[in-house]
Legacy VTK file of the C-alpha trace (Angstrom):
# vtk DataFile Version 3.0
C-alpha trace
ASCII
DATASET POLYDATA
POINTS 117 float
-152.384 -95.479 -22.510
-150.506 -98.717 -22.633
-147.938 -99.739 -19.811
-144.897 -99.315 -21.884
-145.646 -95.565 -22.610
-146.666 -95.061 -19.162
-143.551 -96.575 -17.605
-141.453 -94.507 -20.202
-143.156 -91.310 -19.145
-143.104 -92.106 -15.406
-139.855 -93.883 -15.140
-138.902 -92.314 -11.802
-142.063 -93.038 -10.245
-142.127 -96.577 -11.427
-138.502 -97.086 -10.140
-139.514 -95.437 -6.769
-142.340 -97.865 -6.429
-140.177 -100.963 -7.235
-137.645 -99.959 -4.865
-140.140 -99.303 -2.067
-141.405 -102.909 -2.659
-137.885 -104.333 -2.464
-137.372 -102.120 0.750
-140.707 -103.758 2.194
-139.380 -107.261 1.192
-136.071 -106.515 2.985
-137.806 -105.241 6.213
-140.209 -108.173 6.217
-137.416 -110.728 5.932
-135.428 -108.968 8.632
-138.415 -109.056 10.874
-138.936 -112.761 10.285
-135.332 -113.424 11.114
-135.498 -111.266 14.448
-138.830 -112.763 15.542
-137.452 -116.295 15.202
-135.033 -116.036 18.075
-135.117 -114.550 21.750
-131.290 -113.871 21.706
-130.290 -110.255 21.045
-126.732 -111.405 19.799
-128.579 -113.505 17.042
-131.080 -110.694 16.249
-128.265 -108.079 15.556
-127.071 -109.208 12.150
-130.839 -109.233 10.831
-131.313 -105.645 12.154
-128.112 -104.493 10.593
-128.312 -106.148 7.256
-132.027 -106.141 6.569
-133.103 -103.215 8.595
-130.575 -100.904 7.437
-130.724 -101.914 3.868
-134.468 -101.605 4.026
-134.243 -98.079 5.341
-131.506 -97.180 2.903
-134.032 -98.488 0.068
-136.902 -96.503 1.378
-134.698 -93.377 1.413
-133.844 -93.866 -2.204
-137.444 -94.489 -3.260
-138.652 -91.369 -1.316
-135.767 -89.272 -3.109
-136.827 -90.514 -6.446
-140.540 -89.731 -5.873
-139.945 -86.175 -4.493
-137.601 -85.576 -7.551
-140.498 -86.666 -9.992
-142.637 -84.218 -8.136
-140.094 -81.491 -8.427
-139.833 -82.107 -12.229
-143.477 -81.919 -12.736
-143.690 -78.711 -10.912
-140.802 -77.212 -13.008
-142.612 -78.468 -16.147
-145.898 -76.512 -15.059
-143.875 -73.315 -14.061
-142.303 -73.644 -17.510
-145.722 -73.812 -19.354
-146.813 -70.815 -17.332
-143.767 -68.760 -18.253
-144.542 -69.433 -21.982
-148.138 -68.459 -21.600
-147.197 -65.307 -19.988
-144.521 -64.476 -22.564
-147.166 -64.964 -25.419
-149.486 -62.686 -23.611
-147.107 -60.007 -23.208
-145.760 -60.261 -26.874
-148.164 -62.165 -29.022
-146.244 -61.524 -32.336
-142.930 -62.865 -30.931
-141.800 -66.392 -31.952
-142.364 -69.173 -29.537
-139.846 -69.679 -26.791
-137.723 -72.668 -26.837
-138.599 -73.952 -23.264
-136.527 -76.953 -22.491
-132.796 -76.248 -23.724
-132.816 -72.464 -23.565
-132.572 -71.905 -19.773
-129.874 -74.517 -19.219
-126.324 -73.291 -18.872
-123.845 -75.708 -20.204
-120.805 -76.206 -22.500
-122.786 -75.087 -25.512
-124.427 -71.947 -24.105
-121.326 -69.975 -22.798
-123.067 -69.170 -19.680
-125.714 -66.987 -21.365
-128.987 -66.436 -19.275
-132.458 -67.619 -20.698
-133.402 -63.910 -21.530
-130.603 -63.654 -23.859
-131.531 -66.917 -25.823
-135.105 -65.676 -26.219
-134.309 -62.713 -28.219
LINES 1 118
117 0 1 2 3 4 5 6 7 8 9 10 11 12 13 14 15 16 17 18 19 20 21 22 23 24 25 26 27 28 29 30 31 32 33 34 35 36 37 38 39 40 41 42 43 44 45 46 47 48 49 50 51 52 53 54 55 56 57 58 59 60 61 62 63 64 65 66 67 68 69 70 71 72 73 74 75 76 77 78 79 80 81 82 83 84 85 86 87 88 89 90 91 92 93 94 95 96 97 98 99 100 101 102 103 104 105 106 107 108 109 110 111 112 113 114 115 116
């Protein structure tokens, strides 16, 4: 698999890694600024700017990674549901698995069971 297809398929994880690297750089630059002076008054701007920004970026990276994992879990559960539906009723037509269970402006609030019929 080439890198473009991999990044297109795993964009959320790739973005999480890139943001985590930016957070590491921010934290290292903050540490470098803090370690250069013994005075607390001079260290505070580094802690506030680089430290807090690095922690903020780490939080965003962790959220993106967990979101990607949850999306994978939902995808697997959807595949299992389709398999179970075909086992229960093999002559039925295949179930639309992605758009059928969403409720939006076009679905009029119908549940996924109503769309399958």
